[in-house]
N, C-alpha and C positions, 0 to 999 in steps of 0.2 A: 762302411764295409771294412772288414778286418782281413788281413792277409799275412800268413806266416812267411817270413823271408828266409828261404833256405840258404841263401848266400851269406847270411849273417852268422851261421853256426861256426863257432870257433874251434871245431874239432873235425877230424877226418876219420872215417872208418874204412879200414883196408880189408875187412872181412877175414883177418888172420885167425881170429878166435871164434869158436862155436860154443864149446862147453869147457868147464874146468872142474877138476876134483878138488874139493876144499876140506879143510880140517874142522869143519863146524856144521851144525844143522841150522836151519833158517827159521826164524820166527818174525812176525810182523805182517803188515798188510802186503808188502811186496814179497812174492814168492817166485823169483826167476828160475825157470827150469834149466838154465844154463849154468847154475851153480849146483854141483852134485856132491852131497856130503860123502866123505869116505867111510863114515860109520854112523849108524842111527843113534848112537849114544854119545856122539861128539858134543862138545859145549855148544850152547845156543847163542847165535849171533843175530842181532836185529838188523834187518835190511829195510831201509826207508828211502822214500823219494819225495822231495819237496821242490816247490817252485818259488823263487824269490824275485820280486820286482826290483830291477836295478835303477829304473827311472826313465823319464821321457826325454827326448832331445830338446823339448821346450818349444816355444812359439817359433814357427817357421815363417819368417816374414816374406820371403820370396814366393813360397807356395801360396800364402794368403793373398798376396798381391795378384798373382795369376788367377786365383779363385775369384776375386772381386772383379777384375777387369773383364774376365770372360763370362761373368754371371754364372759361375760354378761349372762352366763347360770343362775347365781344368779343375779337378777336385782339390780341396785342401788336404795336405798330406802331413801326417805326424808319425813318429816312430817311438815305440816303447821297448826297452831292453829287459830281458828276463834272464835268470840263471836257474837251470835245472840241476838239482843236487841229488846225487845217488850216494848213500852212505851206509857203511857197515859199522855197527857199534856193539860193544860188549861191556856189560856192567856200567852203562851210562857214558863210556868213553869211546870216541871215534877211532876205529882201527884203519879205516880206508875211506876215501872220499873221491868222487868223480864229479867235476863241475863242468857244465856245458852252457855257454851263453848263446842267446839268439834274440831276434827281434820280431815283433809283430807290428806291421804297418797298418795305419788306419787312414781311410780316405772319406771325405765328406763332399757330397754334391747334392744340392737341393732340387734342381730343376731338370738336369740332363742325365739320362742313364748312360753315362760314358762307358766305353768298353772296359775301363779299369774296374768298374764296379761289379763286373761279372767274373772276376778272377779270385774271389775270396768268399768270405761268409758275411752275408748281409745282416747287420745288427746282432752278430753272434760271435763275440770275442772268445767265448769258451770253446766253440767249435774249432777255432784256429789253434787254441792252446792244446787241444787234443791232437790235432794234426802234428803240431810241433813235438809233442810228447812221443808220439809213435815214431816220428822221423829220427829223433836223437837217441832212441833206445839202443840202437846198434853202436852208437858212439860210446855210451856208458858201458855196454857189454865189453867192448874191446878194451876200454880203459881199465875197468875193474879186473878183468881176467889177466891183462898184462901185468898189472900191479901185483896181483896175487902170485903170479908165476915168478916175479922177481923176489917177492917176500919168501917164497918157498926155497928158491936157490940160496938166499941169504941164510935162512934157517938151517938148511942142510950143510952149508959151508961152515957156519959157526958150530953146529952139532954140539950144543952144550950138554954135558953129561953130569958134571959135578955141581954142587950148590953154588960155588963161586962162578963157574962158567955160566950157569943159568942166570945168576944175578947180573953178570956182565952183559949178557944178551938182552935182558929185560931193561937194563939201564941205557942201552944203546938203541939200535934200530928196532929191536923187538918190542919196545914199549908201544909202538903204533903199527903193529903187524897182526894179521889174522892168525899168525902162529904163536902169538903170545899165550893164549890158553894152553896150547900144546906144551910150551916151555914150563908153565906152572904145573901142569900135570906131571911132568918129569920130576919137578922139585918135590911134589907130594909123594911120588913113588920112592923117593930116597929116604922116607921116614924109617927110623930104626924099629926093631921089633919091641924093644922096651922103651919106656918113657915116650911113647908115640905122641901122646897129647901135648907133652912139653915141647916136642919138636914142632908140632903144628902151631902151637902158641907162639913160638919164637919166630915163625914165618908168617904169622897172621896179618902183619902189617903190609905184606905184599899185596897190592890192589888185585882183587879177584881171587885170592888164594882160598879164603874161607868158603866162597861160593862153590868151589870145585871139590871140597872135602866131602867124604861120606857123612851122612846125617849124624852118626854117633859122635863125631868130632865137631861138626858144625855147632851142635847144640851148646857146647861149652864155650864157644868163641864168638858168639853173636852178642852184640850189645856195646854200650859205651865202655871205654877203658876204665878198669877198676871195678866194674859192675857186671862183667860177664860171668857166666857160670863158673868158669875156672877161678876167677877172682873171688867170687862169693864163697866158694868152697874153701879156699885158702884162708880167708878172713875168719870164717866160722871156726876153722880148726885152730886159729890163733886166739880164739876167745872173744871175738867181736860179737856184740849182741845182734840178734836177727832183727829186732825192732829198729835198731840204729841203721842197719843196712837197708831196710825197707824205706826209711825216711830219706836216705841218700838216693835211692832209686827214684822216688817220687820227685825229689827236687832236681834231679838230673835231666828231667824231660826237657828237650830243647824248646826254646821260645821262638817258634817259627810260624810263618804264615803261609798260606797256599795249601795245595792238595798233597804235596809230597813232604814227608817227614824223613829226615836222615839223622844218623848219629845216635839213635836210641836202639830199640830192639827190632829194627827193620829186618824182615826175613825170618823172624822167629815164628815157628808154627806150633800147632798143638802137639804134633808128634815130637818136636824138639823138647817141649816142656815136659812131656811124659817121660822122655829119656832122662831128664834131669831129676825128676821126682823119683824115678826108679833107682837112680844113683844115690839118693839120700838127701838132696837139697830140700829144705822146708817148703811145703806146698805154698805157704803164704808168700814167700819170696818168688817162687817160680810163677805163680799166677800173675804177678805184677810184671813179668818179663814179656811185655806186649808193647806194641807201638801206639796204642791208644792213649790219648792224653788223660792224665788223672783228673778227676772232677775236683771242684773246689771243696766239696764236702770231704773227699778222701784226704786232700791235703790238710784240711782242718783237723780231721781225725788223727792224722799222723802227728800233728803238732801237740795234740792233747793226750796222745798215748792210747787212744781208744781203738786199737787194732788187734785186740785179742778176744777170743770167745770165752764162754763161761768156764772152760777148762784151762784157760791160760794159753791156748795155742794161737800162734800168730796166723792171721787170715785177712783176706781182703773182704770188708763188709759189702753187702749188696747195696744197691742204690736206695732201697727202702730202709735198710738198716742205717745207712748214713744219714738219711733224712730224719729218722727218729732220734739221732744223736743231737739234733738241734734243740730239742724240747726237754725240759726238766719234768720229771714225773712227781712234782710237788708244787706247792704254791709259794716257794721261797725265792723265786726269781724276781727280777725287776719288773717284768711285764707279765700280766696274767693272760692266759690263753682264753680266747672266747669260746673255744670248744673243749669239752671235757674228754677224759680218756675213753668215754663211751662213744665218742664222735658225734655228740649232740651239743647244741648251744648251751653254754653255762646260763644259770638263772639270771645273772646280772645283765647278760646280753639280751635275753628275752624281755627283761624289764625295760631296758633302754629302747628296744624296738617297739614295745607296746606304748611307751610314752611318746613315741615319735620324736625322739630327741634329735635325730639326724636332720629332721626337716626344719627345726627351729633354732638349733644351736650351731653357730658358725663363728665368723669373725666380724669385727666392726659392729654396725648397727644391729645386724641379725643376732649376733652373739649376746649383745647387751639386752636386746628386746626379749630374747629367749630366757635369759637369766632373770629379768624383771618379772616375766610372766610366771616363771617357775618358783622363785623364792623371794621376789621383791628385794633383791640384793642391792639394787641401786638407790633405795630410798634414803640411804645415809650419805649418798655422794652428791655434793652441791654442784650446781652448774652442769647437770647431766648432758644437756644438749651440746655444751662446749666440748666436753670430753668426747662425746660420740662423733664429733665432727673432725677429729684429728687422729694422729698416730697413737696418742695416749689412750684415746677412747678405744681404738682397735685392740691395743694390747690388753686393756682391761676387759674388753669383750672376750678375747681369747681365754683369759684366765678365768673370768666369771663363768663363761660358757662351759669350760671344762669342769669347773666345780659343780655346775648345774647338772651336767651329764653324770658325774659321779654320784650326785645326790639322787638323781632319777633312777640310777642303777642300784640303789640301795645303800650307798656309802662304801668307803674303802673296806671296812670290816666284812660287809656282806659280799663284796666283790671277791675278796681273798678267800672267804669261807666257802663260796660256791665254785671255786676254781681248784682243780686238782692237778693242773699242769701250768707251767710258766716258762719264761724265756729269760736268758741273761742279757741279751742285747736285741735291739729292734730289728736288725737285719736278719738274724736267725729266725725271729718271729715272722717277718714278712715272707722269707723264703719257704718256711715250713707251711704256713697257712695257704700260700698261693699254690704250692705243689700238692698239698694234701686235700684241700677243700675248694680250690679254685673252680672246680667243675660242678659243685653242688648248687642247688637252687637257692639256698638261703645265704650264699656267700656274700653277695652284694649288700644285703641288709645287715649282716653280721659285721662286715668291715665298716659300714657307715656308722654303726653304733660304736664300734671299738675305736674308730678314729677320733671320736669326740673326747675319749679319755686319753688316747695316745695320739695327738695330732701329727707327730713325726712319722707315724705308720704310713701315711699317704705317700710320702716320698720314697720310703723304703719299699713299699709295694710296687711302685713304678719301676724301681731298679731291680727288683727280684727277678730271677730267671727260672 
């Protein structure tokens, strides 16, 4: 049985506060009706409520002894402490917090329905958590409203009007006040009629400042330092190449884990990007001003300079175009493609499949046996059995097996002649083939045949994404 202990609550509610007018609107799962926004357009503050376990009092020896001696007539008693946290936050920073601790007692009795067992929730700790939550809501309300009332008096007393006064307020008690957004809005209102963007850029390091700007100014100030719209515009005007800027943008993406990315173009919307394009920033740069991670293909394309269209305009290639950049449209690469530009199997692959090379050519004994059956290549090797029984035999098997596969596919000249596409490295080959043809019905047979000629393809395919 679980029971909420009302006497354990570390706060008192006098009922002095019922509602309060606040300089913000509310978002989040908690929507208390006792916080009344003074304006529907006020900055948004997140209201949240969480419960944290503080821990158990541990094994209660005296209670356990009474429990055993009375054969559970006296129930075993334990106590777990919790802390209920009511918080108001803005732009990820806590402006106000109310904490109330309380305890839930648990009782255990196996044989006797002692009176104590009818004073709480039987086998339902969650029900007592709900009782506790309801009971301490008024404590939170009083604490939150009292704190907001004090913060209001502090703000009115400081009454910051100039930029220096506002900075002083924000650096003092205003940094953790629900009136902090109001102070920043005053700072924004001080912007001059001319060089307005420069003024906002100078204040953009004030936490939360950019978030409260109109969209036409926000668009220029979102992003990592040196790669914001205003920075790109300045560098382009100074003659920096757009391609160079794009490579910087791609390499600046933060190496982070988890669902939340920060420090890149967080908050940049399509509307922001349209504003920048209309103002003259190159589309290719603006399209990359997103918080999405650049793909490995895009990073590779940036390094090789393949970021322009046929007219020479800088642009972000599509995923399909990036994939096509992995393959050469000739047979001059190191690795021949098993598929032609018509998306059909090359003739040398068909020859290998028809010869059933993949079934007989491998490593060790199988490789050597396949080679022997195909070309009798081992007739000139003395002590064949000795070779086949050890590592030397295995290596010979690999080499001879590969040569057998090449021969069965028509020889190198035939392989190259029937290929009109190729790859410069095995990893590009594996990534391209897996992405382009991995879903086709003949992919497994094609890869089995191709791996006999390029054994390293097996590992590359396993690693390809």
